[in-house]
N, C-alpha and C positions, 0 to 999 in steps of 0.2 A: 100055678099058671105057667105055661111055657113061655119061652122067649119070644116066639112069634106072636102069641096072643098079647103080650105086653106091648110089643111094637105096634100092633094094630090098634090098641087102645090109645096110644099117644100120637098117632099119625094126624088126627084132625087138629090137635093143638099146634103141631109143627106147621101145618099148612096155614093156619090162621096167623101165626107169628110171621111167616114169610110174606103173607099178603099184606100185613101191617107194615113191614119193612119196605115193601115195594111202593105202597102208597106214600109212605114218608119220603122216600127218595124222589118220587114224582113231584110231590109238593115242594120239596127243597129245590129241585131243578127248575120248577116253574117260577118259584120266588127269585132264584138267581137270574133266570132269564128276564123277568120283569125288571129287576134292579139294573141289569146290564143295559136293557133297552132304554130305561129312563136316563141312565148316565150318558148313553150314546146320544139321546135326543138333546140333553142339556149341552153336551159338547158341540153338537151340530148347531144349536141355537146360538151358542157363544161365538162360534166361528162365523156364522152368518152375520151376527151383529158386528163383529170386528171388520168383516168385509164391507158392510154397509158404512161403517164409520170411516174406513179408508177411502171409499168412493166419495164421501162428502168432505174430505180433508184436502186442503191445498198443499201440494208437495213443496212449496217454497216456505210458507210460514208454519206449516204443520198444524194449522188450526182449521176449524170449520170455515167453509167458503164465506167470503164477504163479497157481494156483488160479483158472482162468478161469470167468467167469459170463457168460451170454447174456441180454440184455434182450428185451422184447417186440418191439422193432424189428429184432432179429436181430443187432445189433452186440455184440461180445464184448470184455471187458476183464478185466485182473487184478482180483480181488476187492479187494485192498488199494488199488490205484489208484482203483477206482470209489468205494470208501468215502471215501477222502481227497478225491476230487473232489466227492462229494455233501456232505461235511461242510463244505466251504468255499463251497458254492454257495447262492444264495438260493432256488433251486428244486431241492432235493436229489434229487428223483425223476425228473430228466430225463436222457436219454442225452447224455453229453458230446460225442458225434459229431454226431447229427442233431437233438438237443434234443427228441425225442419223449418225452412223459411215460410213465413206466413204471408199470404198475399192480402189478407184482410187489413184494412186500415180503420174501418168504422166497426168496432166490435160491439155486438149486442149482448145484453145481459141474458144469461141462461136462466130463465125464470124457474124452470123445474128444479135445477140444482139449488137456486137461491131459496126456494120454499122448503126443500128438504133439509138444507143446512139450518134454516131458521127453526124448523121443528126439532132438529137434533140438539140445538143449543137450549131449547126450552125444556127438553126432557132430561138433559144431562144433570148429573148430581152436582149441586153447588159445593164448592170446596168448604171444608170445615174451617171456620174462623175461630181461633182461640181467644180473640179479644171479645169484650162484652159490648162492643159498639153496635152489634146487630141484635141485641137483646133489649127490649123495652124495660127500663128500670122501674117504671110504674107498675107494670103488670107481669113482669118476668116472662114475657112471651116474645117470639121471634117477630122481627119487622119484615112483613111481606107485602105491605101496601105502600104505593107511591102517591103522595099528595101533589097534584098538579099545581095547586094554588101556592103552597109554601115550598114546593120542591124538596120535600123531606120524606124520609122513610118512616112508616108507622106500623104498629101492630094492629090486629083486627079491632081490639077494644078502643084504641086511641082514635082510629078512623071513624068510629061511631060516637065519639064524645061530642059534647056541645061545641068545642073549639073547632072541630074538623067536620062535623056531620054535614054541613052545607057545602063543603068543598068537593071538587071533582077528584075521584080516586081511581087508580088502576093498579093491577098487579105489577110487581117489579119486572116480571118477564116481558109483559106487553109494553110497559114504558121503556124498558131498555131497547127493545127491538125498534120502536119508533124513533128513539134518539139515535140509534145506529144509522137509520136512514138519513137523518139530518146530518150526522157527521160525514156520511158518504157524500152527500151533496156539497158540504164544505170542502171535502178532499178534492172533488172534481173541480170546484172553482179554483182552489189553490194550484191544482195541476195545470189548468189552462193558463193561469197567471204565470206560472213557472216557465211554461213553454214560450209564452209571449216575451218574457224577459230574456230567455235564451236567444230568441230571434233578435231582440234588441241589442244584446251583447255582440252578436255577430255583426249587426249593422254598425255599431259604434267602432268595432275593430276594423271593419272595412273602411269606415270614414278615416280612421287614424292612418291606415296604410295609404289610402288615396291622398290624404293631406300631406304626408311626408314626400310623396312623389311630386305632388302639385307644388309644394313650397320650393323644391329645387328647380322645377320648370319656371315658376313665376319669377324667381331670382334672375334667370337668364332673360326673361321677357322684360323685366324692369331695367336691367342693365342695357339691353338693346335700345329701349325707349329713351334712356338718358343720353345715349350717344347722339341723338338727334339735336340736342341743344348744346349750349356752350360748355366749355371746361369748368367755368366758374360754378356750375351746378353739381360738381362732383361731391362736395360736402353734403349737399342736400340728398344726393343719391345714397351716400353711405348711411345717413341718418334714416332715410326711408327704409333701407334694408334692415337696419338694426331694429327699428320699431316693428317691422313686419315679422322678423324672426321672433321677437319677444311676444308679439300677439299670437303668432302661430304656436309658440311654446305654451302660452296660456290656454289656447284652445285645445291643444293636444293634451295638456294636463287635465282640462275639464273632461275631455273624452275619456281619458284614463280613469279619472275619478268616477265618471258616470258608469263606465264598464265595471269597475271594482264594486261600486255601490249596488249595481244590478246583480253582480255575481254574489255579493253577500246576501241580497234579498232572496236569491235563488236558494242559497244554503239554508237560510232561515225558514223559507217556505217548505223546503224538503224535510227539514227537521220537524216542523209542525205537522207536515203530511204524515211522516213516520209515527210521530207521537199520537196523532188521531187514529192511525191504523192500529197501533198497539192498544190504544184505549178501547177500540171496538172489540178487541179480543178479550177484554177483561170480563169478569162476571158482572151480572146486572147491577149488583149492589155497588161494587167498586166503580163501575162506569158512572152511575148516577151521583155518587159522592163527589167525584172530581169534575163533574160536568160544567159547573158554573165558571170556574177559573179558566178552563180550556176554551170554552166558547168566547169568553172575553178576549183572550189572547189571540184567537184566530181572527176575531173581528179587527183587532189592531193590525195584524199582518195584512189583512185584505185591503185596508184603506191606504197602505203604503204605495205610493206611485213615484216614479222617477221620470222626469221630462228628458226627452232626447236633446242633445246639444246641437246648436246651429254652428257649423264650422266655417261660416263666411268670414273673410278677412276684411279689414277696413281699407278702402281705396284712398290713396293720397292724390292731391292735386299737384301736378308738376308745374313749377313756376314757368310762366311764359308760354306754356304749350298751346293754349287756346289761341294766343296771338299768332303763333307760328302757323297753326293749322288754318286760321282764317285767311291767310295769304293765298290758300289754294281752294277757297270755298267755291262751290258750284251750286247755284240755286235751281229749284224746280227740276230735279233730276228724275222724279218719279211721276208717272201718269197713273192715276187710280183707275181700277177696273174691277169688275165683279166676276168671280169665277164660281159658278153654281155647282161645285163638286167638293170632294173631300180629299184633302192632302194628308198623306201618311209618311211616317219616318221609316227609314230602313232599320233592320235589326241591329246593325252596328251602332247607329246613332242612339236608338233606344237602349241598347246594352250599356253604352257609356253613361247615359242618364240614370238608369235604374240600377246599375251595378250588376253583380253576378247572381243576385237572388232571382232566379227564373220564376219563382212562384209569384213575385210581385209584378212581373212584366206582363203586359197584355199579350195573349197568344196571337191575336190578329191585330194588324195596325188599326188604331182608332181612326174612324172617319169623321171629320169635322168640317162643316161648311165654312169656307174661308173667303176673305176679301184680299185679293192680290193686287199689287202694283209693281210695275217693272219700268225700267229706265227708257226714257226717250233718247238719252245720251248713250253713245257707245264709246268706251275708252280703249284706246290702242297704244297709249304712251303717256308719260308724264305723271304728275302727282295731283290728286284731286281729293277734296274734302266736302262732304255734305252732311246735313243733319236730318234725322228721320224721327217723326213722332211715333211713339210706341204707347199702346194702351196699358193701363195699370192692372186690370183684372182679367186678362186673357193671355193665352200663349201667342207667340209670334216668332217669325223667322225673318232675318234681314242680312244683307251682304251683297256680294257680286257673284255673277255666274256667267258661264260662256253663252248660254242660250236657254230659252224657254220654249219647249215644244208644246204648242197649244192644240187641244182637240176640241170636240164640240162641247163637252162638259168636264174637261179634265186638263191638267197641266203637269208636265214632267220636268224635274230639275236633275241634271247630271251632277251628282254630288262629288264625283271625281274631278270635275272641272269648275268647282265653285268654292268660295270661301264664305262661310255662313256662321252667324251667331244665332243660337236658339234660346228662347226663354220659354220653359215648359213648367207647368204646375204639377207638383206631386204632393198630394195631401194638402196641407195649408202653406206650403213653401214653394217659391219659384226658384228654379235652377237655371243658371246660364251654362250653355255647353256649345262646343264648336265641332265641326266635322273634319277640320284639318289643323291639328290632330283631333281625333275623337276623344274629347276630354270634357269633364265637368269642371267649371271654374268656380272656386270658392270665394266669390265676391258678391256683394249685395247688388241686386238688380236695380238699375236707376229708374227714376220716374220722370216721365215727360219726353225728353229727346235723347237720342243717341247719335253721336258723331261718328262717321265712317271716313277713314283716311286710307286712300289707295295710292301706293307707290308702285305703279305698273312696272317700271324698269327694274326695280329691285325685287319684285315679286312679293310685296308685303301688303297686308290689309290689317289695320288696327281699328279697334272700337273703343270709344271714349264716352264717358258721361258728359253730355254737352253742357250741363249746368256748371261744372267746375273743371272739366278737362281731365279728370282722373282716368287712368288707364283701366279698361275692363279686360282686354286681352289683345294680343298681337299675333297674327298668323303669318308665318313665313314659309315660302316655297321657292322653287326655282323660278326665274323670270318668266312672266306670262308670254305666251306665243299666240294667243287668240283674243279676239275682241271680248270685252267684258261689259255687262249691263248691270246697273243697280237693281236690287230686288227686295221686296218686302211682302210678307204674307201674314195676315192677322186672322186668327180663328174667331168665329162668331160665338158669343156666349150661348 
């Protein structure tokens, strides 16, 4: 057989072999393509899961959101993390991520993020615990059931036992989520208490600063008052000043103790707040194990309260002062009359009484129906003393003024040309204040009658407790150059 004939005989075998190799290559390529496609899909799913987890993670604590809130800039944070961040920051209304100022003050919970984060916590893998505490010794099974009655973790068989079958049971995931909600409510309550204590600390600090200035001014007032009587009262004057300084120091120490105590409570509450926040981030099992002691300690912190200090000083009776004042007594100086309108204080007077805390001051003058009485006498010289009845349970104003401009249902007092004493109620306490100077006086408001002494030629007006003659305050100005009328106004309840 020739060479060509042999080649022709083997040609079909070669073609079949080549076809088999081609099919094998195609199958190998398809298998490789399928494997690459599956790997690519798994990588895409893993990346998508990581992106979803990042979207549900607070950038401050790096855990799933707890009670998430969203700022104007669009960034979201756990409400506890954001509050702690703002409390420690010099610009508390800035976004911790982009530093954009947030105009929102009443932040609402982002319900969608909260639900998504709750689901993410439920499906995440629980950390492997090497201890045997989470394994039931009786049945060698995992404890995944929470008993509401005994507050214990049980395995499935234990939950169906005679001891527990009549109890209420839940899964650890569900129980942990519900207790997280309770812990968040406790945290909100602690946060509000902390804010209130911070405001009270500022108030006590303001009182202490005001008291220091007032004590110095009151020294001068007392010294001037003792100059009205004989030199033999000098020793009494010195004793009075010493006692007042001692009492002022005691009050100042009380204010400082109150401030320190409130500051310590703030620290304790912040630590408890942070502990509760950290506890919320624990696994369901760890959270439920430590729940009892934490709840008891938070209840103890919540019932701690600190009363604000009353900074009023004790007024002393000056020997012989009432006898001296009675020499200049004038009777029936006021004629009662009814003014059917509302008298309001200027912002300066209200500012002195309420301090610099603008949030506690009324935005508009409070309008209160009043009964006013003004003088039938007009004083243009000399020294004059009269006594005025004051109510016990309402605000009032009394003193002397240049004139009273009467309208149909209104009256106006020129505060620049008047020397007045105010008794105004704020909360459960009455405060005495004056308009010249604008000052709150840290003395106890007298009950019954107040004596008013006018020395027209020297330009002084002093107010005394008519029961014992003790000094309430003394107002000094340049000599008067215009007629003065006595004045009193009492707010109706």
